[in-house]
N, C-alpha and C positions, 0 to 999 in steps of 0.2 A: 454794747450793754448788757445787762443783765435782764432776764425778762421779768424778774420778779421784782427789781428795783431798778428803773430806768435811769436812776441819778448815779448808780454805784457801779462804775467801770469792770467789768469780768475779768479777772486775774488771768493773765497769758504764763504765768509761773507754777508750774507744779513742784510742791517741795519733794525733795529726793526721798525714797522710801528705802532705808537701808536693807541690805541683802543678806541674809544668813543662810550661808549654804549647809546643807546636811552632809554627815559623814559618809563616806563612801569608800570601799575598798575594791580592789582590782588592779589587773597589770599597770594602767596608764598612772593610776594613783600613786601606785609604787614607785613607778619608774619619776614620777615627780619627788616623792620625797627622797629616793637615792640623788638627784639631782639638785635638790634645795641642800642636802647635806654636804655636797662635794662643792658646790658653788660658793657658800657659804662658808663650810671649812678654808676654802682657798683664798676668800674674802679678810678672814680675821687671822689666820696664820699666816701668810704670806710675811708680813713686815718681822717677826721673829725667826725668820730661816735664817741661819749665818754662813756665810760663804766667806773664805780667806782669802784674800787679795794682798797682801802683804804689809808693812806696818805704814805704807804711806797712803793706803785706801780703805775706805770705809768696809766694813766685814757683813753689812747686811746685802742679804742675796738679791732683793729687790729693791731700789732706792731712785727716787727723782730728787735729786741734788740739788736743787734750785741756787743755792748761795754758790757754787762750784759749775753750776750749769751741767751738768752732767746727769744721764741715766745709765744706773746699772741694772743688769739684768742677769745674774748668777754670772757666769764669765765675760759676758759681753759687757761693754762699756761704749757708751754712746756720746759722743761730743758734739756742742750746739752746732757746729758745720756740717753735721750728721745727721740733722734731723730727717733728711729723706727717708730714713730706717723707719721712723716713726709715721712719717706721712703715708710709707708703702706699708705699713701695717694697719693704716687706718682704711687705705684703698682695701686691703683684703679683706679686712672685717665688713666693708659696706658691700663687695663682690661675695661674699660667703650670706649675707642676710639676704642678697635677691638670689643666691643659689637656692638655698633653703625654703624661702617663701615661693620660688617656681616650684620646687617640688613637692613640699609638703604643707603649703599654706603659711599660716602664722605660728608655726612651730616653736619659732624664738619667743615669741609674746607668751604662747602657753606654758613654758617650761624652762626658761633661763632668763627671761626679760627679770631686773633687778626689780621691779615694780610688782612683777607676779611672785618672784620668790620671797620678798619681804611680806607681802600682802599673806600668802600662805602661811609663814610665820605666824603672822599676828594672828589669823585666824586658829591657827592651831591654839595660842595661848586663850583665846577667847574662847575657845572649847573647853578647853581644860580648866578653866574658872567658870563658866557659866551654863555649860551643858550643850547638847546638842541642840539642832535649829528649833525644836518646838520650844525647848525650855529658854532659850536666847529671845524667842519672838514674845513670849510670856512676860519677859523680863523687860524688853523693849515696850510692849503695849501697857505696862502697868505704868500708869500715872501717878501714883503716890511712890515718892522717894523714902521708903522706909530704910531702916539699918540695914537688912540684908541686900537691897538693891545698891545702897550706898556702900557695903563692904564688898560686895562683886565688882563694881565698876573701880573702886581705888584698888582692887588688887589688880584688876586688868590693865589700867591705865600705868600702874607702878610696873609691871612685867614689860608692857611698851615700851615705857620711858627708858627704863634697864636695855633694852635691846635696842632704841634707836641712840643711845649714848654710847654703847659700844658700837655702832655703825659708824657713828661720826669718830670716836676716838680711832677705830682702826685706819679710819682714809688718812688723816694727818700722820700716822705712823709710816706711811709711805715715804713721806717728802723730810725725813731727819731718822737719826738712830733711836728705833724704837723703844729700846730698855731707859736709855738717857731720858728722852721726852716723858717718857711714862712717871719715872721719878719727879721731872719738873713740871708735870702737871700735878700731882698729888700735892707737892710743896709749895706749889702756889709759885712755880719761877718761869715757868713757860712763858714764850712770847704771846701778847695779846692776841696776835692774829690766831694763833693755835685754839685758844679758848674761843674765839669768834666762829672759827670755821667748825669746831665740834658743835657750838650752839647753834648754827643754820643749819648743819645735817640732822642734827638731833631732832630739832623741830620738823624740817622737811620730813624725815622718814615717819617721824609720830604722826605727823598729820596725812602722809600719804597711805601710807599702811594701815592705817587704823581707822581714818573716816573717810578719806577721799576713794580709796579704794579703785573701784572700777570706775570710777568719773576720771581718773588721771588717765585711763586707756583709751576712754570713748571721746572726752573731749581736749584733753592736753598733750596728747601724743598723737605726732601727725601719721604714724606710722599707718595705722587702718586706713586712712585715705590715700597712701601711697601704694599700697600692698595691690591694689587692683591692677596696675599696670604691672607686676610680678607674675600675677595670675592669670592662668586659661583654662580651658575645658580639660586639660591633662592633668591641673593639678591636683593632688591628694588631700583632700581636707574633711573636717570632719560634717557628715549630712545624715539626714534621714531617710529611709528608704519609704518613702511616700506609698509606693505602688504595693508594698508589702503590708503596710503598716494601716492604710485606711479600706475602708470607713472605720473610725478608732471607736471604741466603746468597754464597757465593762465586760471582764472576763467571764463566761458563763459557760456552764457544762452541757446546757440545752442543745436542741437541733438547732436550733435558730442562730447560733452563734456561728456555724460554719460560714454563713454569709459575712461574719465581719474580719477586718484586720487583725493583725498581731498586736497591734496598737491598745493597750486597755486603758487608756489616757491615766495611770495612776500618777502622773507628774513626776516621777524619781528623777527625770533629766531635767526640769526645770528647777526642782528640787535641791539639786547637787550643783546647779551653775553658778560660778562666782561672778558672774557678770549678768544673771537675774533673767537672761533670755530663754526662749523656747525655741531650740534646734527645729522642731516639727516645722516651723514658720519659714524655713529654708536659711538660704546663706544671709548673713547679718553682720553687719559693720562690727558691732559689739563682740563677735565672736574671737576667741583666743585662741581656738581649737587646742583647750587643754584636756580634751577626750575625757572628761569626767563623766560625761554624759553616756558615755560607751560604756562605761564600767558599770553605772547604775542601772541602764536598761539590759546590758548582757545579764545581769545580776535578777532583776525582774523577768526576762524572757526563759533562764535555766527554772526559776520556781514554778511558772506556768506551763513549762512541757513545750516552748516554743524556741525555735533556732535561735542562735546569737546572731548579733549584726544587724539587726534592725536600724541602730544608729551603728555608724562605723565611718573609718577613713574609707573615702573611694573619690573616685574623680567621674565628673558629670558625662564624660565619653563613655560611660558604664552604662548609663540609665537606659538608654534604648534596649542595649542587649540584653539586661536584667528583665526590663519589662516584659521584653517577649519571650523569656524563660531561659535565655542563654546564660553564659559566664562572662563576667568580666575581666579584662584584659590582664595580663600578669603584671605586679606591680613595678617591676623592673622596665616595662615599656612607658610607665609614667613616668618613672624617673630619668631615664636616660632619653632625652630626646634633644632635638637640636637647640632650645634656648639654654637647657642644664648644660649642656655638652658647653658650649658659648662660655658659660659663666663660669666652670670647673676650668677650661684653659684658661681663661684670662685669670682667674686666682691663682692656678698654678705657675704662670709666666711671671707673675708678680712675686710671687714666693721663691720661685729661684731665682729671679734677679737680684732680690734681698739678699739672699743666701752667697751667690757668687760676688757680690759686691762686698759683703762681710769679710770674705777670705781674702778678698783682693786688697783689702785696705792697708795702707800702710802705717806702721808703729810709730812715724814721726810725719810731720807735715807741715808747712808752713804758709802764710800768708803774706803779700806783700802788697803794701799801701804806699805811692808815692806821695809825699810831701809837696802841695801844690803852691805853698805860700810861702817864698817864691818858687816858682819851676825849677829854678836852676841859679846855682850863685858863681859870680866870676870871683874867683880867689885873688890875691895880691900878686902873686908869680903868674897870672894870666889862665891858669887852668879853669877848666869847667866841673862845678859840682853838684850831683841832683842828691837829695836826701830822700830815704825811704824809710817805712816803719815796718819791720819785718817781725811777723808773730810766729815763733816757733812753737810746736807741740811736741812734748815728751810724753809718747803712752806707756811708755815702759814704768815697771815699779820701781825703777832707782834711777838716780841721776845719771845724765849723759853728755858728754862733750859734744857739740855739733859746729862742725867746719862751714864755714859759710865763703863762697865764691861767686864770682861773676864771669859769665860767659857771652858772647858777641862781637867784641872787638877786642885784639891784643894789646890796643894802647890804653885800654881803662882797667883801673884797679880799684879795690876794694879796700874799703876801712870801716872800722866797727867802734862805735861811740864807747868810749870808757875802758878801753883797752888795746892794746898796740898789736894784739895777734887775732888772727882770723877764726881762732876758736872762743866759743862762749858754752858755759855749760848750762844746762836746762834742768830744773829740779825733777824730782821723779812726777809723772804723773799731772803735768802742769803746762802753763803756756807762760813763755817769755817774750816780752817785747823789748825787740832790741832795733836800735837805731842804726842804719848802714849808711855810707857814703859810697858813693861812685863817682869817682873822678878822672876827666878827662885833661891828660897835660896839654899846656899851651901847644897851639899848631898841629894838634893830632886831627884826623878826619873827623870825627864825631863834632868835635867843637865847631866845625864850620857845617853842620847839617843841624837842619831843625828837630828831628829825631831820628833815633837809632835803636831798633829793637834789640834787647838783651833777657838773657836769662839768668836768674839767680838761683845757685843751688844750695843744698843742705846737705850736709853728710855726717851721718851717725859715725865718729871714730870708733866705736866699740865692736859695731855690727857690719859696717859698710854700706848699711842702708841709705839711700839716695831719696832725695826729693826735689822740684822745682817748680819756679812759677816764672812765667813770662811777663816782661814789664817794659817800658820806654825809656830811653836815656834821651833829656833834652839839651840840646847845645842852643847857642845863640844863632840864629838865621843871619847870614851875612851877603846876602843876595841883593 
């Protein structure tokens, strides 16, 4: 209860105070600009890259073709039954995240996470429109909505909306031919799913990048809580050298300043932090290790004539050595240690396995599904017939004749539905469902046994490539 009014319960909720990071320049800020440009360029431009695969295939370099259940990545084509390639890439992404976090902390969060990249872009627009930190603070604290504040806010929000709209639009371009879809979107002829997807992604990008910002990282993202399992005392992360900076105080040139630490309590590290934290308080869940506080502190140290590195990338194991006046270990000794070597090895093994599997896969493939209702049929002449649905995949860019045969017992013979021949033509880069009958003559051995192992072969008559699947022939059990 409140001490002033016992009838009114004290609120346990504190309203969010928006964070307005100050502009900073330096090596890490420049690195973030470069990575932001590269990642956004890849995202927005990739759907427009063309790749000639012939007349039977789409010419978009990267395409998730849901209609035909295919994934195209330049010269690589992934079919539905080859989804293990996608699963392998996801495993590699997870192991890579473990590796980088173990070696360099939340470096993914600070430099390449989509939430970080788009938030950086939105803050850049906000700074262009409303000014740097102090100007944005004054505008935020201004209670009256005059014409100037309304104009600045609307300009900023319109720019945010256009970026968010481009973000949502770019995403749907990955799932169909981008130029065609763009025309359909503009003319109103696109599928409602496309408009709905763009609307949802536009709204989430606008809200997450413009308003939620650090709250997504702190409350919505699970990674800050998982990262502790990936990090140890040898992980290199952003930290404050308290043994050098304390006791902090204002910079003076008088003699009493000699007992003071290097930190002059200028708050530059706090003012540039997009998460609004004070790195001098130690390791915190909110820190995304973007290193902007390093750039800000180094700039201040250079101005007052102090050594750089008061805030820096470092490992906890170096603290004792530095406190005693020694030197930190070489950075590579922190990076290459058993945990990171294990992650790197696993990552490389998965990658090598995927590459080997990619080059070993055949250009033809088949699946065989026995028809179970009924298991077998006794024909009028007493012979036994089993029915199979054979799916033939032609991964070539032109039509191919495939010959189907059966092995396992010399008395068995094969018949294709709809043709008297053993060869069927499969269209270019497509799958054909062919019903196949395997027949055992009357009094042949398999007809007197409950089941016989057989192998159905398919051969490309043009190249001689072959593939097979093992299955079972069922006969009547006369025991």
